[in-house]
C-alpha positions in Angstrom: 12.5 -31.1 20.0 11.1 -27.3 20.5 13.3 -24.0 19.5 11.8 -22.8 22.6 15.3 -24.4 24.1 17.2 -22.2 22.4 16.0 -19.0 24.3 17.3 -17.7 27.5 15.6 -18.5 31.1 14.3 -15.3 31.6 12.2 -15.2 28.1 11.1 -18.5 28.7 10.2 -18.0 31.8 8.3 -14.9 30.5 6.4 -16.9 27.9 4.9 -19.4 30.4 4.2 -16.9 33.4 3.6 -13.7 31.7 2.0 -14.9 28.2 0.8 -18.2 29.6 1.8 -20.0 26.3 2.1 -23.7 26.3 3.8 -24.1 23.1 5.0 -21.7 20.1 3.2 -21.2 16.7 4.9 -22.8 14.0 6.4 -19.0 12.6 7.9 -18.9 16.1 9.7 -22.4 16.0 11.1 -21.7 12.7 12.3 -17.9 13.0 13.8 -18.9 16.5 17.1 -20.4 15.1 17.4 -18.3 12.2 17.2 -14.7 14.0 19.5 -16.3 16.7 22.2 -17.3 13.9 22.1 -13.7 12.5 20.3 -13.9 9.3 18.3 -11.4 7.8 14.9 -12.4 7.3 11.3 -12.1 6.1 8.8 -13.3 8.2 5.4 -14.8 6.3 2.3 -14.8 8.4 -1.2 -13.9 8.1 -2.5 -11.3 10.5 -2.7 -12.5 14.2 -0.1 -15.4 13.2 2.2 -14.4 15.8 4.6 -12.5 13.4 5.7 -10.3 15.9 6.9 -12.5 18.7 8.4 -14.6 16.2 10.8 -11.8 15.3 11.0 -10.4 18.8 11.9 -13.3 21.1 14.9 -13.9 19.4 15.9 -10.5 19.2 15.5 -10.0 22.8 17.5 -13.4 23.2 20.3 -11.8 21.4 19.9 -8.5 23.3 20.2 -10.2 26.7 22.6 -12.8 26.0 25.0 -10.1 24.4 24.3 -7.5 26.8 23.9 -5.1 23.9 23.5 -1.3 24.7 21.3 1.1 23.9 19.7 1.8 21.4 19.6 -1.8 20.1 16.7 -2.4 18.0 14.7 0.0 15.9 11.1 -1.2 15.1 9.5 0.6 12.1 5.5 0.5 11.7 3.8 2.2 8.5 1.1 3.8 10.6 0.7 5.6 14.1 -2.3 3.7 14.8 0.2 0.1 14.5 2.8 2.1 17.0 0.1 2.8 19.8 -1.4 -0.9 18.8 2.1 -2.5 19.1 3.4 -0.3 22.3 1.8 -2.9 25.2 2.8 -5.7 23.5 6.3 -4.8 22.8 6.6 -3.5 26.5 5.5 -6.7 27.9 8.0 -8.9 25.7 10.6 -6.7 26.7 9.7 -6.7 30.4 11.3 -10.2 30.3 14.4 -8.7 30.3 14.1 -5.6 31.9 14.6 -3.8 28.3 12.8 -0.2 27.8 10.5 0.7 25.1 10.1 4.2 23.7 7.4 5.2 20.9 7.9 8.2 18.6 5.9 9.8 16.3 4.4 13.3 15.4 2.0 12.9 18.5 4.6 12.4 21.2 5.3 15.4 23.4 9.0 17.0 23.0 9.4 16.8 26.3 9.2 13.2 26.1 11.7 13.0 23.2 14.3 15.1 24.9 14.1 12.4 27.6 14.8 9.7 25.4 18.0 11.4 23.9 19.1 11.8 27.5 18.5 8.1 28.6 17.8 6.0 25.3 16.2 2.7 26.0 17.1 -0.5 24.3 14.0 -0.5 21.5 12.6 2.3 19.7 9.3 2.2 17.9 8.9 4.7 15.3 7.5 5.6 11.6 9.9 6.3 8.4 9.1 10.0 8.6 9.9 10.5 12.5 13.4 8.6 11.7 14.0 11.4 9.0 13.3 14.1 11.5 16.3 12.5 13.5 18.3 12.1 10.9 17.9 15.6 9.7 18.5 17.3 12.9 22.1 19.2 13.2 21.3 19.0 17.2 21.6 15.1 17.3 24.9 13.5 17.4 23.8 10.4 15.1 27.0 8.8 15.6 26.3 8.5 19.2 22.7 7.7 19.0 22.5 5.0 16.2 26.4 3.3 16.9 24.5 0.3 18.8 21.9 -0.5 16.4 21.9 -4.0 15.8 18.4 -5.0 14.4 15.8 -3.2 12.3 12.4 -4.7 12.4 9.9 -3.6 9.8 6.2 -4.4 10.2 4.0 -5.1 7.5 7.0 -4.7 5.1 4.7 -5.7 1.8 2.7 -2.1 2.8 6.0 -0.5 2.5 7.8 -2.1 -0.5 5.2 -1.1 -3.0 5.3 2.7 -2.3 7.4 5.4 -1.8 7.3 5.4 1.8 9.1 2.0 1.7 12.0 3.6 -0.9 12.4 6.7 1.4 12.4 4.0 4.5 15.2 1.6 3.1 17.4 4.7 2.3 17.0 5.9 5.7 18.1 2.2 6.9 21.3 2.8 4.8 22.0 6.2 6.6 21.4 4.6 10.0 24.0 1.6 8.7 26.6 4.4 8.2 26.7 5.1 11.9 26.4 1.6 13.3 29.4 -0.8 14.3 27.1 -3.7 13.4 25.8 -5.2 10.2 22.6 -4.3 11.0 20.4 -7.4 11.1 17.0 -6.7 9.2 13.8 -8.3 10.0 10.7 -8.0 7.9 7.2 -8.9 8.9 4.7 -9.5 5.8 1.6 -11.0 4.9 1.6 -13.6 2.0 2.9 -12.1 -0.9 4.0 -13.9 -4.5 7.9 -12.7 -4.7 9.1 -12.9 -0.7 12.3 -13.6 -2.2 12.7 -10.4 -4.0 11.3 -8.2 -0.8 14.3 -10.0 0.9 16.9 -8.6 -1.7 14.8 -5.2 -1.4 15.6 -5.1 2.4 18.9 -6.4 2.3 20.8 -3.2 0.8 24.0 -3.2 2.1 24.1 -5.8 4.5 26.4 -8.9 3.8 24.1 -11.1 6.3 22.9 -14.2 4.9 18.6 -14.0 4.3 16.2 -16.6 4.3 12.4 -16.4 3.7 10.4 -17.9 6.5 7.2 -19.0 5.4 5.8 -22.1 7.5 2.8 -24.3 6.3 -0.9 -22.5 6.4 -2.8 -23.8 9.1 -6.0 -25.1 7.3 -8.8 -23.2 9.1 -12.4 -24.0 8.4 -13.7 -21.2 6.1 -17.3 -20.0 5.1 -16.7 -17.8 2.0 -20.0 -16.1 0.4 -20.8 -14.1 -2.5 -24.1 -12.2 -2.4 -25.3 -9.9 -5.0 -27.0 -6.9 -4.2 -28.7 -3.9 -5.3 -27.8 -1.1 -3.0 -31.4 0.8 -4.5 -33.4 -2.0 -2.6 -34.1 -3.0 0.9 -32.6 -6.2 0.3 -29.1 -4.7 0.9 -29.7 -3.5 4.3 -31.5 -7.1 5.0 -28.8 -9.0 3.6 -26.4 -7.4 5.9 -28.1 -7.6 9.1 -29.0 -11.0 8.5 -25.0 -12.0 8.6 -24.1 -9.4 11.1 -26.7 -9.0 14.0 -25.9 -10.1 17.1 -22.3 -10.2 15.8 -18.6 -8.5 15.9 -18.5 -7.6 12.2 -15.6 -5.9 10.2 -17.2 -4.1 6.8 -14.5 -2.9 4.3 -15.3 -0.5 1.9 -13.1 1.1 -0.9 -13.9 4.6 -0.5 -14.5 7.0 2.5 -17.6 7.8 0.8 -19.0 4.6 1.0 -17.9 3.6 4.3 -19.9 6.6 5.6 -23.1 5.4 3.7 -22.8 2.1 5.2 -22.7 2.9 8.5 -26.0 5.0 7.9 -27.5 2.2 6.4 -26.7 -0.7 9.1 -27.6 1.3 12.3 -31.0 1.5 10.8 -31.0 -2.1 11.8 -30.7 -1.9 15.1 -26.9 -2.6 15.0 -24.2 -0.5 16.8 -21.8 1.0 14.2 -18.8 2.9 13.7 -16.8 4.3 10.9 -13.0 4.1 10.5 -11.3 5.8 7.7 -8.0 8.2 7.4 -10.2 11.6 7.3 -11.6 10.9 10.6 -9.7 12.2 13.7 -7.7 9.9 15.5 -9.5 10.4 18.7 -12.7 9.5 16.9 -10.7 6.4 15.2 -9.5 5.1 18.6 -13.0 5.4 20.3 -14.6 3.5 17.5 -11.8 1.0 18.1 -12.2 1.0 21.9 -16.2 0.4 21.4 -16.1 -2.5 19.0 -13.7 -4.4 20.9 -16.1 -4.3 23.7 -19.4 -4.5 21.7 -21.3 -7.6 20.8 -24.1 -6.7 18.3 -21.6 -4.2 16.5 -19.9 -3.7 13.6 -16.9 -1.5 12.3 -16.8 0.1 8.7 -13.5 1.0 7.3 -11.3 1.5 4.5 -8.0 -0.2 4.3 -6.9 1.5 7.6 -8.0 -2.1 9.6 -6.4 -4.0 6.8 -3.1 -3.7 8.5 -2.0 -5.4 12.0 -4.5 -2.9 14.0 -6.0 -5.2 16.9 -9.6 -4.7 17.2 -10.3 -7.9 19.1 -12.0 -11.1 17.9 -14.5 -10.8 15.0 -17.2 -12.9 13.7 -17.1 -12.0 10.4 -15.6 -9.7 7.6 -17.8 -8.4 4.7 -16.8 -6.4 1.9 -18.5 -4.1 -0.4 -17.8 -4.7 -3.9 -14.5 -6.3 -4.1 -10.9 -5.2 -3.3 -8.3 -4.8 -6.3 -6.1 -7.7 -5.2 -5.9 -11.4 -4.2 -3.4 -9.8 -1.5 -6.1 -7.6 -0.2 -8.4 -10.0 0.1 -6.1 -12.5 1.9 -5.2 -9.8 4.5 -8.6 -8.8 4.9 -9.9 -12.9 5.3 -6.9 -13.3 8.2 -8.8 -10.8 10.5 -11.6 -13.5 11.3 -11.4 -17.0 12.3 -8.6 -16.4 14.9 -10.3 -17.9 18.0 -9.8 -21.5 18.5 -12.6 -23.8 16.9 -14.1 -20.8 15.1 -14.8 -20.2 11.4 -13.1 -17.5 9.2 -16.6 -16.1 7.4 -16.3 -13.8 4.6 -18.8 -12.2 2.4 -18.4 -10.3 -0.6 -21.2 -7.8 -1.5 -20.9 -7.2 -5.2 -23.4 -4.4 -6.4 -22.8 -4.6 -10.1 -21.9 -7.1 -12.6 -18.5 -6.3 -13.1 -17.7 -6.8 -9.0 -19.3 -10.0 -9.0 -17.4 -11.1 -11.5 -14.0 -9.8 -10.1 -15.0 -11.3 -6.6 -15.6 -14.7 -8.3 -12.0 -14.3 -10.0 -10.2 -12.9 -6.8 -11.4 -16.2 -4.8 -10.6 -18.4 -7.7 -7.1 -17.2 -7.7 -6.9 -17.5 -3.8 -8.4 -20.8 -3.8 -5.2 -21.7 -6.4 -2.9 -20.3 -3.5 -2.0 -17.5 -6.4 -1.1 -13.9 -4.9 0.2 -10.6 -6.8 3.7 -10.0 -6.4 4.8 -6.6 -4.9 5.8 -4.4 -7.5 9.4 -3.2 -6.8 10.7 0.4 -8.2 14.1 0.4 -9.2 14.8 3.9 -10.6 12.9 6.1 -7.8 14.7 9.4 -8.9 12.1 11.3 -7.2 12.8 9.9 -3.9 16.8 10.3 -4.4 16.0 13.8 -5.0 14.5 14.2 -1.8 17.6 12.0 -0.1 20.0 14.3 -1.5 18.3 17.2 0.3 17.9 15.6 3.1 21.4 14.1 4.0 22.8 17.6 2.4 20.9 19.4 5.1 21.8 16.9 7.8 25.6 16.9 7.0 25.8 20.6 6.4 27.2 19.7 3.3 28.6 16.4 2.0 30.5 15.3 -1.2 28.7 13.8 -4.4 30.7 10.7 -4.4 29.9 9.2 -0.6 26.3 10.0 -1.6 26.2 8.0 -4.7 28.1 5.3 -2.6 25.6 5.2 0.0 22.8 5.2 -2.1 23.9 2.7 -4.8 23.2 0.0 -1.6 19.3 0.8 -2.0 17.2 -1.2 -4.0 15.2 1.2 -5.8 18.0 3.4 -6.6 20.0 0.4 -8.0 19.4 0.9 -11.7 20.2 4.6 -11.5 23.5 5.3 -13.7 26.1 7.2 -12.4 25.2 9.5 -15.4 21.7 9.8 -14.6 22.7 10.6 -10.9 24.9 13.3 -11.8 22.2 14.6 -14.1 19.8 15.2 -11.4 22.7 16.8 -9.2 23.2 19.2 -12.2 19.8 20.1 -12.5 19.3 20.4 -8.8 22.5 22.8 -9.1 21.1 25.0 -12.2 17.7 25.2 -10.3 19.0 26.5 -7.0 18.0 23.5 -5.0 21.8 22.7 -4.1 25.1 25.0 -4.4 28.7 23.7 -4.6 31.6 25.0 -2.8 35.2 23.6 -2.1 34.4 20.1 -3.2 31.0 19.6 -1.5 27.3 20.4 -2.1 25.0 22.3 0.0 21.5 23.5 0.5 20.6 26.3 -1.8 19.5 29.6 -0.1 16.3 28.9 -2.7 15.7 25.4 -1.1 15.5 27.2 2.4 12.7 29.1 0.8 11.0 26.4 -1.1 11.5 23.8 1.8 12.5 25.6 4.9 8.9 26.2 6.3 8.3 24.6 9.9 11.9 23.3 10.2 11.5 21.5 6.9 8.9 19.7 7.5 8.2 19.0 3.6 11.3 16.5 3.6 10.6 14.6 6.3 8.0 12.4 4.3 7.7 11.3 0.9 3.9 11.3 0.7 1.8 14.4 -0.1 -0.7 15.3 2.6 -3.2 17.4 0.3 -4.3 21.1 2.0 -7.6 20.0 3.8 -10.3 21.5 5.8 -10.0 20.8 9.5 -14.0 19.6 11.0 -14.4 21.0 14.7 -17.4 20.6 16.6 -17.5 22.9 20.0 -13.6 23.4 19.0 -12.8 19.7 19.0 -11.4 18.4 15.9 -14.0 15.6 14.0 -12.1 15.0 10.8 -11.5 16.5 7.6 -12.7 17.3 4.0 -10.8 17.8 1.1 -10.5 21.5 -0.3 -12.2 21.0 -3.8 -15.3 19.6 -2.2 -15.7 22.9 0.5 -15.3 25.2 -2.3 -17.7 23.5 -4.5 -20.4 23.8 -2.3 -19.6 27.4 -0.8 -20.4 28.2 3.2 -23.7 26.5 3.5 -24.0 22.6 3.5 -24.5 19.4 5.3 -22.4 16.3 5.3 -21.9 13.1 7.2 -18.4 12.9 8.8 -17.5 10.1 11.4 -20.9 8.5 11.1 -22.9 11.8 12.3 -24.7 14.4 10.4 -23.6 17.9 10.7 -24.3 21.3 9.1 -21.8 24.4 8.5 -21.8 27.0 10.9 -18.7 29.1 9.7 -15.6 28.6 7.5 -12.3 30.2 8.0 -10.8 30.1 4.7 -7.5 31.5 6.3 -7.0 28.8 8.5 -9.0 25.7 7.0 -11.1 25.2 9.4 -14.7 24.1 9.1 -17.1 25.0 12.3 -20.1 22.7 12.8 -23.3 22.4 14.3 -25.1 19.1 14.3 -27.9 18.5 11.7 -30.6 16.0 11.5 -29.9 15.0 8.0 -27.2 15.1 5.4 -25.2 13.1 2.9 -21.6 11.6 2.9 -18.9 14.1 1.3 -16.9 13.6 -1.6 -13.2 12.4 -1.6 -10.9 11.9 -4.1 -9.1 8.8 -4.3 -7.5 6.5 -6.8 -8.2 2.9 -7.2 -4.7 0.5 -7.6 -3.6 -1.0 -11.0 -5.2 -4.6 -11.5 -2.8 -7.4 -12.2 -2.4 -9.0 -15.5 -3.2 -12.6 -14.0 -6.4 -10.9 -12.1 -7.6 -9.5 -15.4 -6.9 -13.0 -17.1 -8.9 -14.8 -14.6 -11.5 -12.5 -14.8 -11.9 -13.4 -18.7 -11.3 -17.0 -17.7 -14.9 -16.8 -15.4 -16.6 -15.4 -18.4 -15.5 -17.6 -21.0 -15.7 -21.1 -18.9 -18.8 -23.2 -18.2 -17.9 -23.8 -14.8 -20.5 -23.6 -12.0 -18.5 -22.5 -8.7 -19.2 -24.6 -5.7 -19.1 -21.3 -3.5 -21.9 -19.6 -5.7 -25.5 -19.6 -4.5 -28.2 -20.2 -7.3 -29.1 -16.2 -7.6 -25.5 -15.5 -8.2 -24.9 -18.3 -10.7 -27.9 -17.7 -12.4 -26.7 -13.9 -12.9 -23.3 -15.1 -13.8 -24.5 -17.2 -16.7 -26.7 -14.2 -17.6 -23.2 -12.1 -17.8 -21.6 -14.9 -19.9 -24.4 -15.1 -22.3 -24.2 -11.3 -22.7 -20.6 -11.2 -23.0 -20.3 -14.1 -26.0 -23.1 -12.5 -27.9 -20.9 -9.8 -28.0 -17.8 -12.1 -29.2 -15.9 -12.6 -26.2 -13.6 -15.3 -26.6 -10.8 -17.0 -24.5 -7.2 -16.3 -26.0 -8.6 -13.5 -28.4 -8.2 -9.8 -28.4 -11.3 -8.3 -29.8 -11.1 -5.1 -31.5 -14.0 -3.3 -31.9 -14.2 -1.1 -35.1 -16.1 2.2 -35.1 -16.2 5.3 -37.1 -13.4 7.2 -35.7 -11.9 4.7 -33.3 -10.7 1.3 -32.4 -12.0 -0.1 -29.3 -9.7 -3.0 -27.5 -10.7 -5.4 -25.3 -7.9 -7.3 -23.6 -8.1 -8.1 -20.0 -4.9 -7.7 -19.4 -4.6 -5.5 -17.0 -3.3 -1.8 -16.4 0.1 -2.3 -17.0 0.0 -4.5 -20.2 -2.7 -2.2 -22.0 -0.6 1.2 -21.3 2.2 -0.3 -23.3 0.3 -2.2 -25.7 -2.0 1.2 -26.3 1.0 3.5 -26.2 3.3 1.3 -28.7 0.2 1.0 -30.9 -0.6 5.1 -30.8 2.9 5.5 -32.6 1.9 4.5 -36.0 2.6 7.3 -37.9 1.9 9.6 -35.0 -2.0 9.6 -35.9 -3.5 7.9 -33.0 -4.8 9.2 -29.5 -5.0 7.0 -26.7 -8.6 7.1 -24.9 -9.3 5.7 -21.8 -6.9 3.0 -20.5 -8.1 0.5 -18.0 -7.5 -2.9 -16.8 -10.0 -4.2 -19.5 -8.9 -2.5 -22.8 -8.5 0.8 -24.2 -9.2 2.9 -27.3 -7.4 4.3 -30.3 -9.1 7.5 -31.6 -8.0 8.8 -35.0 -6.2 12.0 -34.3 -6.5 13.8 -37.7 -10.5 13.7 -38.7 -9.3 14.1 -42.4 -7.5 10.8 -41.7 -8.9 7.5 -42.0 -7.7 5.2 -39.5 -6.0 2.5 -40.7 -6.7 -1.2 -39.7 -4.2 -2.8 -41.2 -1.5 -0.7 -40.0 -2.5 -1.6 -36.4 -2.8 -5.6 -37.3 0.7 -4.8 -39.1 2.3 -3.5 -36.1 0.2 -6.1 -33.7 1.9 -9.0 -35.8 5.7 -7.2 -35.6 5.4 -7.4 -31.8 4.7 -11.1 -32.2 7.1 -11.9 -34.3 9.9 -9.4 -33.9 11.9 -10.2 -30.5 13.7 -6.8 -30.9 10.4 -4.7 -31.3 11.1 -2.8 -28.3 14.6 -1.5 -29.0 16.3 1.4 -28.0 14.4 3.9 -30.5 11.0 2.4 -29.5 11.2 2.5 -25.9 12.7 6.3 -26.3 9.5 7.0 -27.9 7.5 5.0 -25.3 9.2 7.1 -22.5 8.4 10.4 -24.4 4.5 9.1 -24.6 4.1 7.8 -20.9 1.0 9.0 -19.4 1.9 11.5 -16.5 0.6 9.6 -13.7 1.6 11.2 -10.2 3.0 8.7 -7.7 4.7 11.1 -5.1 5.1 14.5 -4.2 8.8 14.8 -5.4 8.0 13.9 -8.3 7.2 17.4 -9.8 10.7 18.5 -8.8 12.5 16.1 -11.3 13.7 17.1 -14.6 11.2 16.1 -17.6 13.8 13.5 -18.8 14.1 11.5 -15.2 10.5 11.9 -14.3 9.7 10.4 -17.5 11.9 7.6 -17.1 10.5 6.6 -13.7 7.1 6.3 -14.7 8.0 4.1 -17.8 9.1 1.5 -15.4 5.9 2.1 -13.4 3.4 2.2 -16.1 4.6 -0.5 -18.8 5.4 -4.1 -19.0 6.9 -4.8 -21.9 8.1 -8.5 -21.2 4.5 -9.2 -20.5 2.6 -7.4 -23.3 4.8 -9.5 -25.7 4.2 -12.7 -24.1 0.2 -11.3 -24.3 0.3 -10.5 -28.0 2.2 -13.9 -29.3 -0.3 -15.8 -27.0 -3.7 -14.4 -28.4 -5.1 -14.0 -31.9 -7.0 -10.9 -33.4 -10.8 -11.0 -33.5 -12.5 -8.3 -35.0 -15.9 -6.9 -34.7 -17.6 -4.3 -37.1 -19.9 -1.6 -35.7 -21.8 -0.6 -38.6 -23.9 3.0 -38.9 
C-alpha cells in the first residue's frame, strides 16, 4: 500500500491534478511516514531524485492537519541561485494547502522584507547569512517571529556540513530553537555521502526527536562513462569535444574559472552555442546563461562547482569533466545531472589533460563502481565560528551572560569538544583585546568592536566566509562580473581579458571604488583567479596507487588510454613504486617520501618526522607525499633517525602522547579556513587547525601496514 494515503486530501489532489503524478518516487514513499511521525531525517537521493517533494509533502501535511501558525517552516539553501530556482517549486507545492512562501536574500528589496514582518507566511526561504541578519536586528521581536517554527529544512546539507557556513548555520538553528515553542523538526536533503548518520548527529543539536537516515536503493539506470585523454595543445581536443556534444545539450565542468573561460572560447569555434557560468560572473549573466541553455539544443554550458548543486538547468544529454574532480562525491553529484529523462542514458566523459589526471579519473571511477564515497569532514572545535557567534549573540541581545551562551552553544556539534576552559580562555582574550566588555555580570560589544565590525550595520558579522575585495567590471555601466585585486594590480591600467565568455579592453580603472570600465575587444586571454584545491582523501590516494601497481585492464578504457596507462605503470615501477611500500628517495640534502596517503596523513607524518632533533623542515606536502630537508646545512641528515621514528609510530600505541600532540600543534601548518580565524588567540587557532589538518589514527594505521623502501640518488 502506498504512503500516498497518509497525506491529506488537498495534498493528494494537488499531486494528481497539479503535478500530474501517477505515483511517488521511492525516496518520497519512505520519507512521508517518518516525517509525519515527527522524526528528524537526512534524506539521501541523487540530483533530481525528488528530495524536495520527499521533505515538503509530509511537512505541508503536518502544517495543514495541525493548523500551524506562521512562520512554521524555514527552508535553508547554501546559495541564492538555488533559492531562486526552488521558489516556484515550493510555491506550487504550498498552494495545495493555500500556504504562503517568502524568499529572503540580499537581493530582495527592503520594502518586501517589511511586508514580510507585518504579515509573515507559513514558509520562509532563506540563506544562513540572511537568518543572521534577522537574528542580529534589534528592531525585530525574535520571540514573536520564531515562536511557531516547527520545521527547518536544509537543502544540500552535505555542502554545508564540511564548511564554516554549516557550522554557522547550526549555531543559528540553536538560537532560533531558543525562541520556538516546539522542538524544531530538522530535515536535511543530501547527495550520497559516506557518513550520513554522522551528518544526522551533526544536524540534531539540542533536538530530542528520534532521527533517521532515509536512503532508498539506487535506481540502476544505464550509464555510459568514458575517459578520453586529450592534449590541450592539439586540435584533437576540440574535435573530441565537438564529436560528443554537437547537436546536444551538454554541461561541461572545469576545476577553475580560468579553464571555464578558455573552454568557452574553444568550444564555440565548433559552431556550438556556448555559455559560461562561475562565481565571478554577474548574477544577471549567469541567469541568462541558464535560461538560454534550457531553451537551446546544440548548446553547452561550462561551469565550475556553481552548477554542481541542484540548480535546475533542464534535461541534459551529456556531462563532461575537464581533468577530474578531487572526490568521488563530486563525480557522483555531476554524474547525477544527466540521464534523468525516461529511457535516457547517463553519459559522462572525463577529459584528462595529463598523466596524473588520467590515473585520478580511473581511481575515482573505480571507487564509485564499488559504491564507495568520501565521508564529510566534520569539525568539532570551531573556535573561529564560536568567536563570531559570541559577538553576534551579544550584539543581538544588547548584552548577555556567559553561562547562557556556553549552555546554548554546547548543543552545536562543531562546538561539542570545546571545553569550558577553552571557552573562558577565548572570552578572556576577547575582553583583553576589547572585542567585548564586562559589566554587571554580562558581556557587551566593546566600542573597539564597533570600529572593527560596525560598518554597514555590522555586515562583516553576518557571514562566516570571506569575500575578497574585487574589482567590479562594467560595460556601459552594466556589471559583467569581477576580477581579483592582485590580478588587476599586477597588470596595470591597460590590458585585455575574457570574462563571461567575451573579450574586453580596459577603458578606465577607478581604484577608489574598485570599478573597471571596459570596452569590447577582438581578442584576449582569460584572467587568473586564486583558487584552492581541496584535500584528496586517504582512500582516493591509495586507489590511485592501486591503479598504478595493478595489471588490471579496466573495461571502461579504450585502447589509447589503456596503452598510456601501461606506459605510466612501466615508468612508475621502473622508479620503484610498489603496493604497501613507503618509498623514501635519498638525496644530498633531503629525503622525498612517496606515500600516496592523502593530504591529512601526509601532513601528520611529515610534521611528526620533522620534530626529530628539530633539524628537519617540511617542503611541499601534497596528497602524494612530502619532502624533509635538513635545516642546518652543516648537519648531515640522518636516515637512521627517520627510520627509527617510523618504527616508533609503527610499534608504540602511545607514540602520539600529550607532549607529542603539543609539539604537533606548535608546528601545524597555518592554513586559512575562515575569515574569523585571524582574530583567534594563537593557541586556539593552532588547536583548531590541528583537528582539521592532521589524522593521527589513520597515520598510525598507514605506517603499521606499510614497509619502507629506500631509493638512493647518487651525485
